[in-house]
C-alpha positions as CSV (number, residue, x, y, z in Angstrom):
1,M,114.3,139.7,217.7
2,M,113.4,140.4,214.1
3,P,109.8,140.5,212.8
4,N,108.7,137.3,211.2
5,D,108.4,138.8,207.8
6,S,111.8,140.4,207.8
7,P,114.7,138.8,205.8
8,K,117.1,136.7,207.8
9,E,120.5,138.1,208.6
10,L,124.1,137.0,209.1
11,T,125.2,138.8,212.3
12,S,129.0,138.6,212.3
13,W,132.0,138.4,210.0
14,K,132.3,134.8,210.9
15,E,128.8,133.9,209.7
16,I,129.3,136.0,206.5
17,A,132.6,134.2,205.7
18,S,131.0,130.8,206.5
19,H,128.1,131.4,204.1
20,L,130.5,132.4,201.3
21,D,133.0,129.6,202.2
22,V,135.9,132.0,202.4
23,T,138.1,133.4,205.2
24,V,137.0,136.4,207.3
25,R,139.8,138.4,205.7
26,T,138.7,137.6,202.2
27,A,135.1,138.6,203.1
28,Q,136.3,141.9,204.5
29,E,138.4,142.5,201.3
30,W,135.3,141.8,199.1
31,E,133.4,144.5,201.1
32,K,136.1,147.0,200.4
33,K,136.8,146.2,196.8
34,R,133.7,144.5,195.4
35,G,130.8,146.0,197.3
36,L,129.8,143.1,199.4
37,P,126.7,144.5,201.1
38,V,127.8,144.5,204.7
39,R,126.0,146.8,207.2
40,R,127.3,148.1,210.5
41,V,125.4,148.2,213.8
42,P,125.2,151.8,215.1
43,G,127.2,152.6,218.2
44,G,130.9,152.2,217.0
45,R,131.6,148.8,218.5
46,G,132.6,147.2,215.2
47,R,129.6,144.9,214.9
48,V,128.3,144.0,211.4
49,F,125.4,142.2,209.8
50,M,124.2,141.3,206.4
51,R,120.7,140.7,205.0
52,L,120.5,137.4,203.1
53,D,118.2,139.0,200.4
54,E,120.9,141.7,199.8
55,L,123.6,139.0,199.6
56,E,121.6,137.0,197.1
57,A,121.1,140.2,195.0
58,W,124.9,140.8,195.1
59,L,125.4,137.2,193.9
60,T,122.9,137.7,191.1
61,R,124.6,140.9,190.0
62,G,127.9,139.0,189.6
63,G,129.6,140.2,192.8
64,L,131.1,136.8,193.5
65,A,132.4,136.5,189.9
66,S,134.0,139.9,190.2
67,A,135.6,139.0,193.5
68,F,137.2,135.8,192.2
69,A,138.2,137.3,188.9
70,D,140.6,139.7,190.8
71,A,141.7,137.3,193.4
72,D,145.4,136.5,193.8
73,P,145.5,132.7,194.6
74,S,147.9,133.6,197.5
75,A,145.3,135.9,199.1
76,V,143.4,133.1,200.7
77,P,145.5,130.9,203.0
78,D,145.8,127.3,202.0
79,A,143.1,127.6,199.3
80,P,145.1,128.4,196.1
81,R,143.5,128.9,192.7
82,P,145.8,128.2,189.7
83,R,145.6,130.6,186.7
84,L,142.6,129.8,184.4
85,S,141.7,130.9,181.0
86,L,138.9,133.5,180.9
87,L,136.5,130.9,179.5
88,A,137.3,128.4,182.2
89,L,137.1,131.1,184.9
90,A,133.7,132.2,183.7
91,G,132.4,128.6,183.8
92,A,133.9,128.0,187.2
93,V,132.5,131.2,188.7
94,A,129.0,130.5,187.2
95,A,129.0,127.1,188.8
96,L,130.2,128.5,192.1
97,V,127.4,131.1,192.1
98,V,124.8,128.3,191.7
99,V,126.4,126.3,194.4
100,V,126.5,129.2,196.9
101,A,122.9,130.2,196.1
102,A,121.7,126.7,196.6
103,A,123.6,126.5,199.9
104,L,121.9,129.7,201.1
105,I,118.5,128.3,200.2
106,A,119.3,124.9,201.8
107,R,120.5,126.5,205.0
108,S,117.3,128.4,205.4
109,G,114.8,125.8,204.1
110,R,115.2,122.4,205.8
111,P,112.0,122.0,207.7
112,A,113.0,118.7,209.4
113,L,116.2,120.2,210.6
114,S,115.2,123.7,211.6
115,G,113.1,125.3,214.3
116,P,113.4,126.9,217.7
117,E,115.0,123.8,219.3
118,T,117.5,123.1,216.5
119,P,121.2,124.1,217.2
120,S,122.5,126.5,214.6
121,Q,125.0,128.9,216.2
122,W,127.8,128.6,218.8
123,R,130.3,130.6,220.8
124,V,133.1,129.8,223.2
125,T,133.9,131.6,226.4
126,R,136.7,130.9,228.8
127,D,135.4,127.5,229.9
128,N,132.0,127.2,228.2
129,V,130.6,126.3,224.8
130,V,127.2,127.9,224.2
131,I,124.9,126.5,221.5
132,S,122.0,128.7,220.2
133,N,119.2,128.3,217.6
134,E,119.1,130.3,214.4
135,D,117.5,133.3,216.2
136,G,120.4,133.5,218.7
137,E,118.4,132.1,221.6
138,E,120.5,129.9,223.8
139,L,119.6,126.2,223.8
140,W,122.2,124.8,226.1
141,R,125.8,125.3,227.4
142,K,128.6,123.0,228.6
143,Q,131.1,124.1,231.2
144,F,134.6,122.4,231.2
145,D,137.0,121.9,234.1
146,Q,139.8,123.3,232.0
147,Q,140.2,126.6,230.2
148,L,139.4,126.3,226.5
149,H,141.8,127.6,223.9
150,T,139.6,130.5,222.8
151,V,142.1,131.8,220.2
152,Q,141.9,128.6,218.1
153,Y,138.1,128.9,217.9
154,E,138.5,132.3,216.2
155,D,139.9,130.5,213.1
156,P,137.0,129.7,210.8
157,V,138.9,126.6,209.6
158,L,140.0,125.2,212.9
159,G,137.4,126.1,215.3
160,E,134.0,125.2,213.8
161,P,131.7,122.6,215.6
162,Q,129.4,120.7,213.2
163,F,125.7,120.1,213.5
164,V,124.9,116.6,212.1
165,D,121.9,114.3,212.3
166,I,123.8,111.3,213.3
167,D,121.0,108.8,214.0
168,G,118.5,109.9,211.3
169,D,115.9,111.1,213.8
170,G,115.5,114.5,212.3
171,K,117.4,116.2,215.1
172,L,120.9,117.7,214.9
173,E,123.6,116.5,217.2
174,T,126.6,118.7,217.9
175,L,130.2,117.6,217.3
176,F,132.5,119.8,219.3
177,L,136.3,119.7,219.4
178,A,137.3,120.5,222.9
179,R,140.7,122.3,222.7
180,F,142.3,123.4,226.0
181,Q,144.7,126.2,226.8
182,D,147.0,123.8,228.5
183,F,148.5,121.6,225.7
184,T,149.4,118.9,228.1
185,V,145.7,118.2,228.6
186,R,144.4,115.8,226.0
187,S,141.8,117.3,223.6
188,A,138.6,115.4,222.7
189,L,135.9,115.3,220.2
190,I,132.5,115.3,222.0
191,C,129.1,114.5,220.6
192,F,126.1,116.2,222.3
193,D,122.5,115.5,221.6
194,A,120.0,118.3,220.8
195,R,119.5,119.0,224.6
196,G,123.2,119.3,225.3
197,E,123.6,115.9,226.9
198,E,126.9,114.2,226.2
199,L,126.5,111.1,224.1
200,W,130.2,110.2,223.7
201,R,133.7,111.6,223.5
202,Y,136.8,110.4,221.7
203,A,140.5,111.1,222.5
204,A,143.5,109.5,221.0
205,S,145.7,107.4,223.2
206,A,148.7,105.1,222.5
207,A,152.1,104.3,223.8
208,I,154.4,105.1,220.7
209,R,158.1,104.6,220.6
210,T,160.9,104.3,218.1
211,A,164.4,102.9,218.5
212,R,165.6,106.3,219.8
213,E,162.7,107.8,221.7
214,S,159.3,107.4,223.4
215,F,156.3,109.7,223.3
216,E,154.1,110.8,226.1
217,D,150.5,109.6,225.8
218,I,149.1,113.1,225.2
219,Y,147.6,113.9,221.8
220,Q,145.8,116.9,220.4
221,L,142.8,116.2,218.2
222,E,143.4,118.6,215.3
223,A,140.6,118.0,212.8
224,F,137.5,115.8,212.2
225,L,135.3,115.1,209.3
226,P,131.9,113.3,209.4
227,V,131.6,110.7,206.6
228,D,129.0,108.2,205.2
229,L,130.5,104.7,204.8
230,S,129.8,102.5,201.8
231,N,127.6,100.2,204.1
232,G,125.4,103.2,205.0
233,E,126.8,103.7,208.5
234,K,127.8,107.2,209.7
235,A,131.3,107.7,211.0
236,V,133.8,110.4,211.8
237,V,137.4,110.7,210.6
238,V,139.6,112.1,213.3
239,S,143.2,113.4,213.0
240,S,145.3,113.6,216.3
241,V,148.8,114.8,216.6
242,H,151.3,114.4,219.5
243,Y,151.2,117.6,221.6
244,S,154.9,118.4,221.1
245,L,156.3,116.0,218.5
246,Y,155.3,114.3,215.4
247,P,153.3,111.0,215.6
248,T,149.8,111.3,214.0
249,Q,146.8,109.0,214.4
250,I,144.2,108.9,211.7
251,A,141.2,107.2,213.3
252,L,137.8,106.2,212.0
253,I,135.2,106.2,214.8
254,S,131.6,105.4,214.9
255,A,129.3,108.4,214.9
256,I,126.7,106.6,217.0
257,D,128.9,105.7,220.0
258,G,132.4,107.1,219.3
259,Q,134.0,103.7,219.4
260,L,137.2,103.3,217.4
261,L,136.6,101.3,214.2
262,Q,140.0,101.6,212.4
263,E,143.3,103.5,212.9
264,Y,146.5,104.3,211.1
265,W,149.7,105.9,212.5
266,H,152.0,108.1,210.6
267,T,155.5,109.6,211.1
268,G,154.6,113.2,210.6
269,H,151.6,115.6,210.6
270,I,148.9,114.6,208.2
271,G,145.2,115.6,208.1
272,N,145.8,118.1,210.9
273,R,143.4,120.7,209.4
274,P,140.0,120.1,207.8
275,D,141.3,121.4,204.4
276,R,144.0,118.7,204.6
277,L,141.4,116.0,204.6
278,A,139.2,114.9,201.7
279,V,136.9,111.9,201.1
280,G,135.6,110.5,197.9
281,D,135.5,107.5,195.5
282,H,137.8,108.9,192.9
283,N,138.6,105.6,191.3
284,G,135.0,104.6,191.0
285,D,135.2,101.3,192.8
286,G,132.2,102.0,195.0
287,R,134.3,102.5,198.1
288,Q,135.2,105.8,199.8
289,E,138.9,106.7,200.2
290,L,140.4,109.1,202.6
291,Y,143.0,111.6,201.4
292,A,145.2,112.9,204.3
293,L,147.7,115.6,203.4
294,G,150.6,117.1,205.4
295,I,154.3,116.5,206.0
296,S,156.5,113.4,206.6
297,N,159.1,114.0,209.3
298,S,161.0,111.0,208.1
299,Y,161.5,112.4,204.6
300,D,161.2,116.2,205.4
301,R,158.7,116.5,202.5
302,A,155.1,117.1,201.8
303,T,153.1,113.9,201.7
304,L,149.7,112.6,200.8
305,V,148.4,109.3,202.3
306,V,145.4,107.6,200.8
307,L,143.6,105.1,203.0
308,D,140.6,102.7,202.5
309,F,138.2,103.1,205.4
310,E,137.5,99.4,205.6
311,T,141.1,98.3,205.6
312,M,143.3,101.1,207.0
313,K,145.6,99.8,209.8
314,G,149.2,99.7,211.1
315,A,151.9,102.4,211.0
316,S,153.8,103.9,208.1
317,V,157.1,102.1,207.2
318,E,160.1,104.4,206.9
319,E,163.5,104.0,205.3
320,N,165.1,105.6,208.3
321,P,164.8,103.2,211.3
322,A,165.1,106.1,213.8
323,Y,161.6,107.1,212.7
324,Q,160.0,103.7,212.6
325,F,157.3,103.1,215.2
326,E,157.8,99.8,217.1
327,G,155.1,97.2,217.9
328,F,152.8,98.0,215.0
329,E,151.7,95.7,212.1
330,A,152.5,96.6,208.6
331,P,150.4,99.4,207.2
332,N,147.6,99.1,204.7
333,E,147.9,102.2,202.5
334,V,146.2,102.6,199.2
335,A,149.1,105.0,198.4
336,R,151.7,107.2,200.0
337,I,153.1,110.0,197.8
338,L,156.0,112.4,198.5
339,F,156.2,115.8,196.8
340,P,159.6,117.2,195.7
341,R,161.0,120.3,197.3
342,S,161.5,123.3,195.0
343,S,164.7,125.3,195.0
344,M,162.8,127.9,197.0
345,S,162.0,125.4,199.7
346,A,165.6,124.0,199.7
347,R,167.0,127.5,200.1
348,A,165.2,128.7,203.2
349,D,163.3,125.8,204.9
350,D,163.9,122.3,206.2
351,Y,160.8,121.0,204.4
352,N,157.7,121.9,202.3
353,I,154.2,121.3,203.5
354,G,151.0,119.9,202.0
355,A,148.6,122.7,202.5
356,H,145.3,121.7,200.9
357,V,143.7,118.7,199.1
358,W,140.5,118.7,197.2
359,L,138.9,116.3,194.6
360,T,137.4,117.2,191.3
361,P,135.9,114.7,188.7
362,E,139.1,114.7,186.8
363,F,141.9,115.1,189.3
364,I,143.1,114.7,192.9
365,N,144.4,118.2,193.5
366,V,147.2,118.9,196.0
367,A,148.5,122.4,197.0
368,V,152.0,122.4,198.5
369,L,153.4,125.4,200.3
370,E,157.0,125.9,199.2
371,S,158.1,128.7,201.6
372,I,157.1,128.8,205.2
373,S,158.6,132.2,205.8
374,D,157.2,134.0,202.8
375,S,154.0,135.8,203.7
376,T,152.7,135.5,200.1
377,K,152.3,131.8,200.6
378,P,154.0,130.5,197.3
379,Q,152.4,127.2,196.4
380,L,152.5,124.6,193.7
381,I,149.3,122.7,192.6
382,Y,149.8,119.1,191.7
383,R,147.1,117.3,189.6
384,L,147.0,113.5,190.1
385,R,144.9,111.0,188.1
386,S,142.8,108.4,189.9
387,D,145.7,105.9,189.7
388,F,147.8,108.6,191.5
389,S,150.1,109.2,188.5
390,Q,150.9,112.9,187.9
391,A,149.0,114.7,185.2
392,R,150.7,118.1,185.7
393,V,151.9,120.7,188.1
394,D,150.9,124.4,188.1
395,A,152.5,127.4,189.8
396,T,150.3,129.9,191.7
397,T,150.8,133.6,191.0
398,A,152.4,133.9,194.4
399,F,154.9,131.2,193.5
400,E,155.8,132.8,190.2
401,G,156.2,136.2,191.9
402,A,158.4,134.9,194.7
403,H,160.6,132.9,192.2
404,K,161.0,135.8,189.9
405,R,162.0,138.0,192.8
406,L,164.6,135.5,194.1
407,V,166.1,135.2,190.6
408,Q,166.4,138.9,190.3
409,E,168.2,139.0,193.7
410,N,170.5,136.3,192.5
411,V,169.3,134.0,195.3
412,L,168.1,131.4,192.8
413,T,169.9,130.6,189.6
414,I,167.3,128.2,188.1
415,S,164.6,129.6,185.7
416,L,160.9,129.1,186.4
417,E,160.7,126.8,183.4
418,E,163.6,124.7,184.6
419,E,162.1,124.6,188.1
420,M,158.8,123.3,186.9
421,A,160.5,120.6,184.8
422,S,162.5,119.5,187.8
423,L,159.3,118.6,189.8
424,L,158.7,115.5,187.7
425,P,158.3,112.7,188.5
426,L,156.8,112.2,192.0
427,Q,158.0,109.6,194.4
428,Y,155.8,107.0,196.0
429,V,156.6,105.0,199.2
430,G,156.3,101.3,198.3
431,P,156.4,98.2,200.6
432,G,159.1,98.3,203.2
433,G,159.5,102.0,202.9
434,V,161.3,101.8,199.5
435,L,161.0,104.9,197.3
436,L,159.6,104.4,193.9
437,S,159.4,107.0,191.1
438,R,156.3,107.3,188.9
439,Q,155.4,109.6,186.1
């Protein structure tokens, strides 16, 4: 254990990436190219650590600004950054440095939610989750009857448990997504108290059928997001997808007891990663909305579904009756938006995919992946206003590069300018599954 007067450390690539809010690969690139102050533990076993005082010094010197200035938007999976002017980039980087520095201070300085009995770190073994405090001392562990899917927990986006003070008592509960190696075993979101006692668990369950098929009642919980409701209650948004096919349940459950509050079913995969979920009151009506991004199997296109926590219900209505879920009431959607497929997507893939949704004061931002097979991840960034009308669409550097290459190879005959113009307007799914165009 470190002396009490020594600076705190991050003791793995995963912790370093988490503090910087980037992927492990990006953090490793920043070490090679931008001097991110990573140290290595002697002994040749590949272990690394970083002192927080050295990281803060690197941030102060502008290391983060230098890293983002060189970054190709396609270098970070599902987190594209459209081209910015130098002035805008400088402002964005300055703001980001302040946010990261504040986050570092907040993580190390919350007296009510820190201490030797406070969960801070985690690891997964074959059939155990182990929770430790910030000094790495084990607090408790939970053994499961089934083997956990350990590979999925290596993904910093997919595998992270969350430590949340659910009941306001100054102690952190642990929200853990139990994913199993056997996909025919239903996954579950489990809430543990500070001592490791299970408080509740939630798993999606429903008998879903269409005119042509029925689906086994086995769903994999893919993503979750703690939220504060407008009435002050704490809840959790949960996205669960059928283990082999396409029905998705978006559920709102109570953070206190795990009881289902509201649910909505969709013909496709939406909100199935944390970066495909966003929450905010973008229209300023005093109520939080949920933005769930993904793909509609009915339309074979990227889709964004916007739901009101208090009124979400039913199942999406589709034009194609073969995809319509039977036995559900009409859906209550704030909006359901379909994104056009570019010529790049139409050439090589059966669909495009909504990759990332995030909110800024001015726009609802949606990144759409236009080629599944292209390793550069060519994406388009749509900017939507609060009324869901389209403000503009931007191409990432990866999309421009891939499009130029395909034109030079005579695979595509449409210019980039023509391509971008063809993306207007978007289509919206109206009542009864009718498609509506809107500029």
